[in-house]
MDAnalysis code that builds the backbone (N, CA, C; Angstrom):
import MDAnalysis as mda
import numpy as np

u = mda.Universe.empty(720, n_residues=240, atom_resindex=np.repeat(np.arange(240), 3), trajectory=True)
u.add_TopologyAttr("name", ["N", "CA", "C"] * 240)
u.add_TopologyAttr("resid", np.arange(1, 241))
u.add_TopologyAttr("resname", ["MET", "PRO", "GLU", "ILE", "ALA", "LEU", "ILE", "SER", "ASP", "ILE", "HIS", "GLY", "ASN", "SER", "ILE", "ALA", "LEU", "HIS", "ALA", "VAL", "LEU", "ASP", "GLU", "ILE", "ARG", "ASP", "ARG", "GLY", "ILE", "ALA", "THR", "THR", "TYR", "CYS", "LEU", "GLY", "ASP", "LEU", "VAL", "GLY", "TYR", "GLY", "PRO", "ASP", "PRO", "ASN", "GLY", "VAL", "ILE", "ASP", "MET", "ILE", "ARG", "SER", "ALA", "GLY", "ILE", "PRO", "THR", "ILE", "MET", "GLY", "ASN", "TYR", "ASP", "ASP", "GLY", "VAL", "GLY", "TRP", "GLU", "ARG", "GLY", "ASP", "CYS", "GLY", "CYS", "PHE", "TYR", "ALA", "ASP", "ALA", "GLU", "ALA", "LYS", "ARG", "LEU", "GLY", "GLU", "ALA", "SER", "TYR", "ALA", "PHE", "THR", "VAL", "ARG", "GLY", "VAL", "THR", "ALA", "ASP", "CYS", "LYS", "ALA", "PHE", "LEU", "ARG", "GLY", "LEU", "PRO", "LEU", "GLU", "ARG", "ARG", "VAL", "THR", "LEU", "GLY", "ARG", "SER", "SER", "LEU", "HIS", "LEU", "VAL", "HIS", "GLY", "SER", "PRO", "ARG", "LYS", "ILE", "ASN", "GLU", "TYR", "LEU", "LEU", "ARG", "ASN", "ARG", "ASP", "GLU", "LYS", "THR", "PHE", "LEU", "ARG", "LEU", "ALA", "GLU", "ALA", "GLU", "LYS", "ASP", "ASP", "VAL", "LEU", "VAL", "PHE", "GLY", "HIS", "THR", "HIS", "ASP", "PRO", "TRP", "SER", "ARG", "THR", "TYR", "GLY", "GLY", "VAL", "LEU", "PHE", "VAL", "ASN", "VAL", "GLY", "SER", "VAL", "GLY", "ARG", "PRO", "LYS", "ASP", "GLY", "ASP", "PRO", "ARG", "ALA", "MET", "TYR", "ALA", "LEU", "LEU", "ARG", "THR", "GLU", "PRO", "GLY", "GLY", "ARG", "ILE", "GLU", "VAL", "GLU", "THR", "VAL", "ARG", "VAL", "ALA", "TYR", "ASP", "VAL", "GLU", "ALA", "VAL", "ALA", "ARG", "ALA", "ILE", "VAL", "ALA", "VAL", "GLY", "LEU", "PRO", "SER", "GLU", "LEU", "ALA", "GLU", "ALA", "ILE", "ARG", "ARG", "GLY", "VAL"])
u.atoms.positions = np.array([
    [20.477, 4.964, 14.351],
    [20.227, 5.667, 13.096],
    [18.735, 5.962, 12.974],
    [18.351, 7.166, 12.527],
    [16.929, 7.456, 12.329],
    [16.320, 6.490, 11.322],
    [15.102, 6.015, 11.599],
    [14.447, 5.093, 10.688],
    [12.934, 5.235, 10.795],
    [12.242, 4.933, 9.686],
    [10.792, 4.945, 9.660],
    [10.304, 3.715, 8.910],
    [9.076, 3.287, 9.240],
    [8.421, 2.188, 8.536],
    [7.361, 2.760, 7.612],
    [7.244, 2.162, 6.431],
    [6.257, 2.587, 5.451],
    [5.457, 1.378, 4.995],
    [4.140, 1.476, 5.144],
    [3.245, 0.386, 4.758],
    [2.297, 0.885, 3.674],
    [1.747, -0.046, 2.893],
    [0.814, 0.341, 1.832],
    [-0.021, -0.856, 1.422],
    [-1.111, -0.576, 0.729],
    [-1.917, -1.597, 0.055],
    [-2.271, -2.753, 0.989],
    [-3.000, -2.426, 2.033],
    [-3.416, -3.416, 3.032],
    [-4.611, -4.208, 2.519],
    [-5.499, -3.557, 1.814],
    [-6.592, -4.199, 1.086],
    [-7.434, -5.148, 1.944],
    [-7.945, -4.614, 3.037],
    [-8.916, -5.365, 3.826],
    [-8.366, -6.577, 4.539],
    [-7.048, -6.687, 4.643],
    [-6.409, -7.844, 5.271],
    [-5.934, -7.442, 6.669],
    [-6.844, -7.494, 7.624],
    [-6.518, -7.035, 8.977],
    [-5.556, -7.974, 9.690],
    [-5.559, -9.254, 9.351],
    [-4.643, -10.198, 9.983],
    [-3.202, -9.886, 9.592],
    [-2.986, -9.612, 8.306],
    [-1.643, -9.231, 7.859],
    [-1.217, -7.909, 8.487],
    [-2.123, -6.946, 8.554],
    [-1.784, -5.647, 9.140],
    [-1.404, -5.799, 10.605],
    [-2.148, -6.597, 11.332],
    [-1.833, -6.819, 12.751],
    [-0.430, -7.395, 12.901],
    [-0.085, -8.370, 12.061],
    [1.242, -8.980, 12.139],
    [2.341, -7.978, 11.827],
    [2.110, -7.120, 10.817],
    [3.116, -6.130, 10.439],
    [3.289, -5.084, 11.533],
    [2.194, -4.588, 12.083],
    [2.303, -3.579, 13.141],
    [2.981, -4.155, 14.386],
    [2.719, -5.419, 14.685],
    [3.421, -6.071, 15.810],
    [4.917, -6.139, 15.541],
    [5.294, -6.470, 14.303],
    [6.716, -6.588, 13.950],
    [7.403, -5.231, 14.037],
    [6.725, -4.200, 13.549],
    [7.270, -2.846, 13.619],
    [7.462, -2.422, 15.068],
    [6.485, -2.709, 15.906],
    [6.583, -2.366, 17.330],
    [7.727, -3.132, 17.991],
    [7.847, -4.419, 17.672],
    [8.906, -5.230, 18.272],
    [10.298, -4.745, 17.879],
    [10.418, -4.141, 16.716],
    [11.703, -3.571, 16.293],
    [11.994, -2.237, 16.973],
    [10.991, -1.691, 17.640],
    [11.176, -0.414, 18.312],
    [11.124, 0.787, 17.386],
    [10.482, 0.629, 16.238],
    [10.367, 1.734, 15.282],
    [9.222, 2.639, 15.723],
    [9.525, 3.901, 15.924],
    [8.551, 4.820, 16.515],
    [7.611, 5.447, 15.496],
    [8.016, 5.508, 14.227],
    [7.248, 6.256, 13.228],
    [6.877, 5.371, 12.048],
    [5.582, 5.350, 11.735],
    [5.069, 4.584, 10.603],
    [4.140, 5.470, 9.788],
    [4.252, 5.368, 8.465],
    [3.331, 6.049, 7.559],
    [2.677, 5.006, 6.663],
    [1.440, 5.296, 6.236],
    [0.709, 4.391, 5.352],
    [0.402, 5.117, 4.052],
    [0.642, 4.428, 2.930],
    [0.485, 5.025, 1.607],
    [-0.831, 4.659, 0.926],
    [-1.794, 4.172, 1.698],
    [-3.138, 4.035, 1.167],
    [-3.527, 2.662, 0.678],
    [-4.737, 2.612, 0.084],
    [-5.436, 1.384, -0.287],
    [-5.634, 0.500, 0.938],
    [-6.380, 1.033, 1.878],
    [-6.738, 0.280, 3.071],
    [-7.762, -0.800, 2.752],
    [-8.550, -0.584, 1.712],
    [-9.710, -1.446, 1.448],
    [-9.592, -2.099, 0.074],
    [-10.530, -3.032, -0.181],
    [-10.574, -3.728, -1.459],
    [-9.959, -5.106, -1.397],
    [-10.576, -6.078, -2.044],
    [-10.088, -7.446, -2.221],
    [-10.149, -8.299, -0.950],
    [-9.892, -7.723, 0.211],
    [-9.857, -8.477, 1.449],
    [-11.179, -8.482, 2.186],
    [-11.306, -9.364, 3.210],
    [-12.597, -9.579, 3.871],
    [-12.933, -8.599, 4.985],
    [-11.976, -7.771, 5.432],
    [-12.220, -6.965, 6.636],
    [-11.792, -5.511, 6.450],
    [-12.429, -4.787, 5.528],
    [-12.022, -3.397, 5.309],
    [-12.243, -2.499, 6.522],
    [-13.367, -2.669, 7.215],
    [-13.620, -1.831, 8.388],
    [-12.616, -2.102, 9.497],
    [-12.219, -3.367, 9.645],
    [-11.227, -3.712, 10.661],
    [-9.891, -3.062, 10.385],
    [-9.498, -2.997, 9.122],
    [-8.241, -2.341, 8.760],
    [-8.310, -0.852, 9.066],
    [-9.393, -0.215, 8.661],
    [-9.542, 1.219, 8.921],
    [-9.517, 1.500, 10.419],
    [-10.229, 0.695, 11.182],
    [-10.254, 0.891, 12.635],
    [-8.856, 0.749, 13.238],
    [-8.082, -0.225, 12.744],
    [-6.741, -0.447, 13.269],
    [-5.818, 0.727, 12.953],
    [-5.901, 1.227, 11.737],
    [-5.088, 2.379, 11.328],
    [-5.456, 3.607, 12.163],
    [-6.727, 3.812, 12.350],
    [-7.186, 4.968, 13.136],
    [-6.761, 4.839, 14.591],
    [-6.934, 3.656, 15.156],
    [-6.580, 3.455, 16.561],
    [-5.087, 3.653, 16.797],
    [-4.287, 3.220, 15.828],
    [-2.831, 3.355, 15.965],
    [-2.355, 4.773, 15.672],
    [-3.224, 5.611, 15.117],
    [-2.842, 6.984, 14.799],
    [-1.794, 7.084, 13.714],
    [-1.845, 6.164, 12.744],
    [-0.838, 6.146, 11.678],
    [-1.192, 7.174, 10.610],
    [-0.330, 8.153, 10.340],
    [-0.602, 9.105, 9.254],
    [-0.728, 8.356, 7.928],
    [-1.816, 8.607, 7.213],
    [-2.170, 7.822, 6.035],
    [-2.561, 8.741, 4.892],
    [-2.186, 8.346, 3.665],
    [-2.653, 9.076, 2.485],
    [-3.670, 8.212, 1.747],
    [-4.354, 8.816, 0.810],
    [-5.434, 8.149, 0.091],
    [-4.893, 7.327, -1.071],
    [-5.387, 6.094, -1.179],
    [-5.125, 5.270, -2.351],
    [-6.307, 5.325, -3.299],
    [-6.125, 4.811, -4.506],
    [-7.212, 4.851, -5.480],
    [-8.433, 4.064, -5.027],
    [-8.214, 2.939, -4.308],
    [-9.350, 2.154, -3.821],
    [-10.069, 2.905, -2.702],
    [-9.322, 3.589, -1.862],
    [-9.931, 4.398, -0.811],
    [-10.800, 5.492, -1.427],
    [-10.287, 6.115, -2.484],
    [-11.029, 7.152, -3.191],
    [-12.310, 6.585, -3.804],
    [-12.197, 5.451, -4.483],
    [-13.356, 4.867, -5.153],
    [-14.445, 4.439, -4.204],
    [-14.054, 3.916, -3.041],
    [-15.039, 3.465, -2.048],
    [-15.539, 4.629, -1.209],
    [-14.628, 5.483, -0.765],
    [-15.030, 6.594, 0.088],
    [-16.036, 7.507, -0.583],
    [-15.822, 7.763, -1.862],
    [-16.724, 8.639, -2.621],
    [-17.773, 7.867, -3.406],
    [-17.782, 6.541, -3.280],
    [-18.743, 5.676, -3.977],
    [-18.786, 6.011, -5.471],
    [-17.616, 5.986, -6.096],
    [-17.493, 6.413, -7.493],
    [-17.964, 5.363, -8.498],
    [-18.199, 4.149, -8.044],
    [-18.653, 3.100, -8.946],
    [-17.564, 2.148, -9.381],
    [-16.313, 2.500, -9.136],
    [-15.195, 1.598, -9.396],
    [-13.988, 2.079, -8.598],
    [-12.911, 1.282, -8.639],
    [-11.734, 1.567, -7.815],
    [-10.630, 2.274, -8.586],
    [-10.848, 2.562, -9.869],
    [-9.790, 3.173, -10.659],
    [-8.646, 2.226, -10.930],
    [-8.939, 0.920, -10.951],
    [-7.909, -0.104, -11.149],
    [-7.764, -0.435, -12.634],
    [-6.604, -0.983, -12.993],
    [-6.369, -1.472, -14.343],
    [-6.631, -2.974, -14.373],
    [-7.380, -3.428, -15.371],
    [-7.667, -4.851, -15.512],
    [-7.059, -5.360, -16.822],
    [-6.251, -6.384, -16.708],
    [-5.544, -6.898, -17.884],
    [-6.456, -7.655, -18.830],
    [-7.543, -8.236, -18.294],
    [-8.449, -9.020, -19.132],
    [-9.829, -9.069, -18.485],
    [-10.748, -9.741, -19.155],
    [-12.137, -9.796, -18.693],
    [-12.262, -10.498, -17.346],
    [-11.453, -11.524, -17.117],
    [-11.509, -12.239, -15.840],
    [-11.057, -11.345, -14.693],
    [-9.988, -10.603, -14.905],
    [-9.529, -9.674, -13.870],
    [-10.586, -8.614, -13.591],
    [-11.265, -8.169, -14.629],
    [-12.330, -7.177, -14.450],
    [-13.482, -7.762, -13.644],
    [-13.843, -8.993, -13.919],
    [-14.922, -9.649, -13.168],
    [-14.583, -9.714, -11.681],
    [-13.367, -10.131, -11.363],
    [-12.950, -10.232, -9.967],
    [-12.892, -8.851, -9.316],
    [-12.403, -7.872, -10.084],
    [-12.319, -6.529, -9.553],
    [-13.685, -5.933, -9.261],
    [-14.630, -6.169, -10.147],
    [-15.975, -5.641, -9.928],
    [-16.647, -6.310, -8.737],
    [-16.404, -7.602, -8.555],
    [-16.954, -8.291, -7.384],
    [-16.349, -7.753, -6.104],
    [-15.046, -7.487, -6.131],
    [-14.364, -6.927, -4.965],
    [-14.918, -5.545, -4.627],
    [-15.063, -4.703, -5.652],
    [-15.564, -3.345, -5.396],
    [-16.985, -3.386, -4.835],
    [-17.848, -4.206, -5.413],
    [-19.234, -4.285, -4.954],
    [-19.304, -4.708, -3.486],
    [-18.518, -5.722, -3.115],
    [-18.494, -6.167, -1.720],
    [-17.994, -5.062, -0.804],
    [-16.935, -4.389, -1.222],
    [-16.292, -3.400, -0.354],
    [-17.151, -2.156, -0.178],
    [-17.678, -1.615, -1.266],
    [-18.468, -0.392, -1.156],
    [-19.763, -0.645, -0.382],
    [-20.261, -1.857, -0.454],
    [-21.461, -2.219, 0.304],
    [-21.153, -2.403, 1.786],
    [-19.982, -2.931, 2.091],
    [-19.676, -3.303, 3.464],
    [-19.024, -2.228, 4.317],
    [-18.332, -1.287, 3.699],
    [-17.652, -0.246, 4.480],
    [-18.690, 0.702, 5.069],
    [-18.586, 0.977, 6.355],
    [-19.567, 1.800, 7.050],
    [-19.478, 3.257, 6.608],
    [-20.544, 4.002, 6.885],
    [-20.562, 5.428, 6.543],
    [-19.445, 6.176, 7.265],
    [-19.193, 5.828, 8.513],
    [-18.136, 6.487, 9.268],
    [-16.774, 6.206, 8.653],
    [-16.547, 4.965, 8.247],
    [-15.263, 4.618, 7.633],
    [-15.119, 5.268, 6.257],
    [-16.206, 5.376, 5.508],
    [-16.137, 6.066, 4.218],
    [-15.774, 7.536, 4.421],
    [-16.322, 8.150, 5.457],
    [-15.980, 9.549, 5.744],
    [-14.499, 9.686, 6.059],
    [-13.949, 8.709, 6.791],
    [-12.512, 8.719, 7.077],
    [-11.707, 8.631, 5.791],
    [-12.094, 7.742, 4.885],
    [-11.377, 7.591, 3.613],
    [-11.428, 8.882, 2.801],
    [-12.577, 9.530, 2.786],
    [-12.713, 10.773, 2.012],
    [-11.816, 11.882, 2.548],
    [-11.500, 11.829, 3.824],
    [-10.697, 12.876, 4.449],
    [-9.200, 12.687, 4.338],
    [-8.759, 11.592, 3.733],
    [-7.327, 11.341, 3.634],
    [-6.682, 12.272, 2.611],
    [-5.470, 12.756, 2.879],
    [-4.762, 13.601, 1.903],
    [-4.199, 12.756, 0.770],
    [-3.879, 13.400, -0.329],
    [-3.334, 12.705, -1.495],
    [-1.831, 12.504, -1.407],
    [-1.145, 13.255, -0.560],
    [0.302, 13.144, -0.438],
    [0.748, 13.681, 0.906],
    [1.963, 13.341, 1.288],
    [2.597, 13.886, 2.481],
    [4.072, 14.103, 2.188],
    [4.653, 15.052, 2.886],
    [6.103, 15.267, 2.822],
    [6.653, 15.198, 4.235],
    [7.677, 14.361, 4.422],
    [8.266, 14.151, 5.733],
    [9.783, 14.177, 5.590],
    [10.474, 14.212, 6.699],
    [11.932, 14.200, 6.675],
    [12.463, 12.982, 7.408],
    [13.606, 12.515, 6.962],
    [14.328, 11.425, 7.609],
    [15.795, 11.810, 7.600],
    [16.320, 12.143, 8.766],
    [17.669, 12.668, 8.829],
    [17.749, 13.968, 8.046],
    [18.676, 14.013, 7.093],
    [18.827, 15.207, 6.259],
    [18.053, 15.106, 4.945],
    [17.305, 14.029, 4.743],
    [16.598, 13.804, 3.482],
    [15.117, 14.147, 3.594],
    [14.570, 14.676, 2.502],
    [13.135, 14.942, 2.421],
    [12.473, 13.842, 1.597],
    [11.319, 13.378, 2.071],
    [10.598, 12.279, 1.443],
    [9.231, 12.766, 0.975],
    [8.856, 12.381, -0.230],
    [7.555, 12.685, -0.810],
    [6.773, 11.378, -0.869],
    [5.670, 11.304, -0.127],
    [4.867, 10.091, -0.038],
    [3.619, 10.237, -0.897],
    [3.431, 9.305, -1.831],
    [2.241, 9.278, -2.683],
    [1.757, 7.833, -2.765],
    [0.604, 7.631, -3.414],
    [0.129, 6.255, -3.576],
    [0.619, 5.657, -4.894],
    [0.188, 6.215, -6.013],
    [0.622, 5.711, -7.312],
    [1.837, 6.453, -7.819],
    [1.658, 7.756, -8.065],
    [2.754, 8.624, -8.467],
    [2.350, 10.062, -8.142],
    [3.276, 11.014, -8.230],
    [2.886, 12.413, -8.008],
    [1.910, 12.926, -9.063],
    [1.879, 12.266, -10.224],
    [1.031, 12.729, -11.320],
    [-0.386, 12.202, -11.224],
    [-0.548, 10.987, -10.698],
    [-1.857, 10.348, -10.723],
    [-1.930, 9.296, -9.631],
    [-3.041, 9.269, -8.905],
    [-3.183, 8.376, -7.764],
    [-3.098, 6.908, -8.172],
    [-3.476, 6.598, -9.422],
    [-3.485, 5.193, -9.843],
    [-2.499, 4.894, -10.962],
    [-1.434, 5.695, -11.054],
    [-0.385, 5.384, -12.036],
    [0.487, 4.251, -11.510],
    [0.776, 3.286, -12.367],
    [1.586, 2.133, -11.981],
    [3.055, 2.391, -12.311],
    [3.847, 2.670, -11.283],
    [5.290, 2.821, -11.488],
    [5.939, 1.448, -11.298],
    [5.770, 0.630, -12.324],
    [6.327, -0.718, -12.299],
    [7.842, -0.659, -12.439],
    [8.500, -1.653, -11.900],
    [9.968, -1.673, -11.925],
    [10.522, -1.693, -13.341],
    [9.738, -2.171, -14.294],
    [10.232, -2.261, -15.670],
    [9.691, -1.159, -16.571],
    [9.122, -0.092, -15.977],
    [8.739, 1.060, -16.784],
    [9.979, 1.657, -17.449],
    [9.780, 2.346, -18.559],
    [10.912, 2.914, -19.281],
    [11.611, 3.976, -18.440],
    [12.923, 4.076, -18.629],
    [13.730, 4.988, -17.832],
    [13.283, 6.436, -18.005],
    [12.804, 6.793, -19.187],
    [12.399, 8.174, -19.430],
    [11.296, 8.609, -18.478],
    [10.384, 7.688, -18.149],
    [9.310, 8.012, -17.205],
    [9.884, 8.443, -15.866],
    [10.827, 7.678, -15.362],
    [11.401, 7.980, -14.049],
    [12.264, 9.242, -14.091],
    [12.953, 9.462, -15.193],
    [13.765, 10.682, -15.295],
    [12.879, 11.921, -15.347],
    [11.737, 11.824, -16.017],
    [10.795, 12.956, -16.043],
    [10.248, 13.225, -14.642],
    [9.912, 12.178, -13.934],
    [9.419, 12.342, -12.570],
    [10.496, 12.922, -11.663],
    [11.722, 12.452, -11.841],
    [12.830, 12.955, -11.014],
    [13.076, 14.436, -11.272],
    [12.963, 14.838, -12.527],
    [13.191, 16.246, -12.866],
    [12.161, 17.152, -12.196],
    [10.926, 16.651, -12.049],
    [9.866, 17.453, -11.448],
    [9.842, 17.347, -9.923],
    [10.555, 16.384, -9.361],
    [10.502, 16.110, -7.914],
    [11.352, 17.098, -7.129],
    [10.778, 17.673, -6.086],
    [11.482, 18.631, -5.250],
    [12.163, 17.966, -4.048],
    [11.823, 16.708, -3.774],
    [12.361, 16.021, -2.607],
    [13.434, 15.012, -2.997],
    [14.123, 14.506, -1.991],
    [15.240, 13.585, -2.230],
    [14.775, 12.164, -2.528],
    [13.632, 11.788, -1.948],
    [13.136, 10.415, -2.057],
    [11.658, 10.455, -2.422],
    [11.267, 9.685, -3.433],
    [9.863, 9.519, -3.798],
    [9.428, 8.128, -3.366],
    [8.446, 8.065, -2.482],
    [7.992, 6.797, -1.897],
    [6.556, 6.540, -2.340],
    [6.261, 5.317, -2.786],
    [4.948, 5.009, -3.358],
    [4.648, 3.524, -3.190],
    [3.438, 3.135, -3.576],
    [3.008, 1.739, -3.515],
    [2.288, 1.379, -4.798],
    [1.052, 0.867, -4.652],
    [0.098, 0.637, -5.734],
    [0.366, -0.600, -6.575],
    [1.621, -0.931, -6.855],
    [1.895, -2.078, -7.725],
    [2.049, -3.384, -6.951],
    [2.187, -3.310, -5.627],
    [2.310, -4.487, -4.756],
    [3.609, -5.254, -4.991],
    [4.585, -4.592, -5.561],
    [5.875, -5.228, -5.873],
    [6.991, -4.293, -5.409],
    [7.783, -4.684, -4.405],
    [8.768, -3.759, -3.838],
    [10.028, -3.640, -4.675],
    [10.501, -2.393, -4.808],
    [11.788, -2.166, -5.458],
    [12.266, -0.763, -5.103],
    [13.553, -0.522, -5.297],
    [14.111, 0.817, -5.091],
    [15.267, 1.024, -6.050],
    [15.384, 2.272, -6.533],
    [16.408, 2.601, -7.515],
    [16.520, 4.119, -7.598],
    [17.674, 4.623, -7.981],
    [17.878, 6.060, -8.107],
    [17.845, 6.473, -9.572],
    [17.070, 7.511, -9.854],
    [16.998, 8.117, -11.177],
    [17.152, 9.626, -11.028],
    [18.044, 10.215, -11.796],
    [18.186, 11.659, -11.794],
    [18.439, 12.247, -10.420],
    [19.119, 11.498, -9.575],
    [19.430, 11.981, -8.239],
    [18.327, 11.798, -7.217],
    [17.199, 11.220, -7.641],
    [16.074, 10.969, -6.737],
    [15.976, 9.468, -6.471],
    [15.856, 9.092, -5.206],
    [15.674, 7.689, -4.842],
    [14.190, 7.342, -4.925],
    [13.847, 6.376, -5.774],
    [12.475, 5.882, -5.912],
    [12.334, 4.627, -5.050],
    [11.291, 4.589, -4.210],
    [11.080, 3.448, -3.325],
    [9.632, 2.990, -3.421],
    [9.439, 1.759, -3.900],
    [8.117, 1.134, -3.853],
    [8.094, 0.225, -2.629],
    [7.141, 0.474, -1.727],
    [7.148, -0.218, -0.432],
    [6.426, -1.562, -0.464],
    [5.840, -1.928, -1.607],
    [5.155, -3.210, -1.693],
    [3.785, -3.179, -1.049],
    [3.289, -4.345, -0.651],
    [1.925, -4.474, -0.132],
    [1.898, -5.300, 1.147],
    [1.185, -4.787, 2.135],
    [0.964, -5.544, 3.367],
    [0.025, -6.716, 3.111],
    [-1.098, -6.436, 2.459],
    [-2.181, -7.411, 2.445],
    [-2.374, -8.205, 1.185],
    [-1.690, -7.832, 0.089],
    [-1.906, -8.544, -1.176],
    [-0.651, -8.477, -2.047],
    [0.450, -9.077, -1.593],
    [1.690, -9.051, -2.378],
    [1.497, -9.688, -3.753],
    [2.258, -9.175, -4.721],
    [2.188, -9.713, -6.080],
    [3.571, -10.059, -6.611],
    [4.475, -10.421, -5.713],
    [5.830, -10.762, -6.154],
    [6.135, -12.235, -5.942],
    [5.085, -13.046, -5.772],
    [5.266, -14.484, -5.624],
    [5.535, -14.954, -4.218],
    [5.569, -14.043, -3.256],
    [5.789, -14.386, -1.851],
    [4.555, -13.938, -1.078],
    [3.781, -14.866, -0.499],
    [2.528, -14.493, 0.164],
    [2.697, -13.759, 1.486],
    [3.897, -13.709, 2.035],
    [4.087, -13.007, 3.300],
    [3.820, -11.523, 3.142],
    [3.312, -10.914, 4.213],
    [3.127, -9.465, 4.223],
    [4.481, -8.777, 4.105],
    [4.456, -7.500, 3.685],
    [5.724, -6.776, 3.558],
    [5.531, -5.305, 3.892],
    [6.632, -4.689, 4.280],
    [6.679, -3.237, 4.426],
    [8.106, -2.798, 4.171],
    [8.308, -1.492, 4.043],
    [9.646, -0.951, 3.802],
    [10.145, -0.253, 5.051],
    [11.404, -0.476, 5.358],
    [12.083, 0.200, 6.459],
    [13.160, 1.091, 5.851],
    [13.057, 2.379, 6.085],
    [14.046, 3.340, 5.589],
    [14.835, 3.875, 6.764],
    [16.163, 3.872, 6.620],
    [17.016, 4.402, 7.679],
    [18.145, 5.220, 7.056],
    [18.662, 6.152, 7.830],
    [19.795, 6.952, 7.358],
    [21.084, 6.341, 7.870],
    [22.031, 6.171, 6.972],
    [23.348, 5.683, 7.337],
    [24.255, 6.873, 7.641],
    [25.386, 6.634, 8.287],
    [26.360, 7.721, 8.490],
    [26.711, 8.373, 7.151],
    [26.666, 9.675, 7.111],
    [26.884, 10.392, 5.868],
    [25.601, 10.818, 5.198],
    [24.467, 10.314, 5.701],
    [23.175, 10.771, 5.213],
    [22.524, 9.901, 4.164],
    [23.201, 8.869, 3.678],
    [22.612, 8.001, 2.660],
    [21.408, 7.248, 3.223],
    [20.352, 7.092, 2.401],
    [19.160, 6.348, 2.803],
    [19.314, 4.879, 2.431],
    [19.165, 4.023, 3.405],
    [19.153, 2.581, 3.171],
    [17.714, 2.091, 3.172],
    [17.370, 1.225, 2.223],
    [16.021, 0.677, 2.097],
    [16.061, -0.819, 2.381],
    [15.210, -1.268, 3.287],
    [15.078, -2.696, 3.583],
    [13.622, -3.107, 3.396],
    [13.391, -4.127, 2.574],
    [12.059, -4.713, 2.458],
    [11.950, -5.821, 3.499],
    [10.989, -5.669, 4.401],
    [10.829, -6.614, 5.505],
    [9.619, -7.507, 5.216],
    [9.811, -8.816, 5.282],
    [8.715, -9.770, 5.092],
    [8.261, -10.292, 6.448],
    [6.944, -10.426, 6.580],
    [6.343, -10.826, 7.844],
    [5.372, -11.971, 7.586],
    [5.628, -13.118, 8.223],
    [4.721, -14.256, 8.092],
    [3.444, -14.002, 8.891],
    [2.326, -14.471, 8.364],
    [1.050, -14.379, 9.076],
    [0.173, -15.546, 8.613],
    [-1.018, -15.659, 9.188],
    [-1.898, -16.784, 8.872],
    [-2.623, -16.522, 7.557],
    [-1.936, -16.795, 6.459],
    [-2.491, -16.557, 5.135],
    [-3.753, -17.387, 4.924],
    [-3.739, -18.621, 5.373],
    [-4.875, -19.506, 5.140],
    [-6.136, -18.998, 5.835],
    [-5.987, -18.403, 7.006],
    [-7.149, -17.849, 7.708],
    [-7.785, -16.734, 6.884],
    [-6.969, -15.914, 6.256],
    [-7.499, -14.836, 5.420],
    [-8.151, -15.413, 4.163],
    [-7.526, -16.405, 3.563],
    [-8.099, -17.039, 2.376],
    [-9.477, -17.629, 2.692],
    [-9.598, -18.282, 3.832],
    [-10.897, -18.841, 4.226],
    [-11.912, -17.731, 4.459],
    [-11.485, -16.637, 5.069],
    [-12.393, -15.523, 5.336],
    [-12.875, -14.878, 4.048],
    [-12.007, -14.797, 3.046],
    [-12.396, -14.237, 1.745],
    [-13.574, -15.010, 1.173],
    [-13.469, -16.319, 1.196],
    [-14.552, -17.162, 0.672],
    [-15.788, -17.054, 1.563],
    [-15.596, -17.015, 2.874],
    [-16.718, -16.996, 3.815],
    [-17.595, -15.751, 3.669],
    [-16.986, -14.609, 3.319],
    [-17.790, -13.389, 3.182],
    [-18.424, -13.262, 1.804],
    [-18.151, -14.211, 0.906],
    [-18.785, -14.210, -0.400],
    [-17.960, -13.638, -1.521],
    [-16.695, -13.330, -1.258],
    [-15.810, -12.876, -2.324],
    [-15.381, -14.060, -3.187],
    [-14.981, -13.839, -4.441],
    [-14.597, -14.953, -5.314],
    [-13.427, -15.758, -4.752],
    [-13.488, -17.061, -4.955],
    [-12.437, -17.941, -4.446],
    [-11.092, -17.649, -5.118],
    [-11.121, -17.085, -6.323],
    [-9.879, -16.743, -7.000],
    [-9.060, -15.722, -6.203],
    [-9.739, -14.837, -5.468],
    [-9.027, -13.865, -4.638],
    [-8.343, -14.558, -3.462],
    [-8.965, -15.605, -2.958],
    [-8.335, -16.392, -1.894],
    [-7.085, -17.087, -2.417],
    [-7.162, -17.625, -3.618],
    [-6.013, -18.314, -4.202],
    [-4.875, -17.338, -4.471],
    [-5.206, -16.110, -4.882],
    [-4.182, -15.105, -5.125],
    [-3.434, -14.763, -3.834],
    [-4.151, -14.699, -2.717],
    [-3.530, -14.449, -1.414],
    [-2.579, -15.594, -1.069],
    [-3.013, -16.805, -1.315],
    [-2.188, -17.982, -1.000],
    [-0.876, -17.984, -1.810],
    [-0.959, -17.563, -3.046],
    [0.189, -17.644, -3.965],
    [1.038, -16.380, -3.985],
    [0.503, -15.281, -3.475],
    [1.226, -14.023, -3.519],
    [1.311, -13.460, -4.928],
    [0.173, -13.480, -5.629],
    [0.141, -12.985, -7.023],
    [-1.043, -12.037, -7.209],
])
């Protein structure tokens, strides 16, 4: 059956990305797309960019990629409280300072969306939503939001990331798929994740969220070692 892998929100976690790409290769999946946010929060943004480039993975721009690539002064993130803002500002400062000029140029050149096909289905790939790069399409958003998006959608499947929480559901005849996060899951499971989409007989799209174990503690130690707040290391450990 035709199938593709979709990854997103790697956030400077090259160890998790390496584990996920190895798992995808071991499954024999030939096609992978990335939905952005290569950088931010993690200790190795340049390593992630280099890995994506070396693998030739078609990638779209995430809000963090936009904020760092263009040096906008922030990542376009939502902060629930003052503590989250403090951690976010520390993450942005570290990342924008550390990402090389060549890697920033790569981030600036990423497209905002892609359209691909899987079997008889057309897929629309975005980071946050078709309306805004940093819109949070959370699983518990009101149904009217998804129905409005479905009405405007020209493709069969809308694929996105940004919230770091995987889910899939059909609204208005459109399949919505959140692929989760490779490098910074927020669903209580610290393992890396990606989405595997395949066509079943008859053309139906099946969605599988794949979890991949990796050395979380090594990344947590690296976060602290490069001078990022220890709270970001704890978030990696807990998957929050």
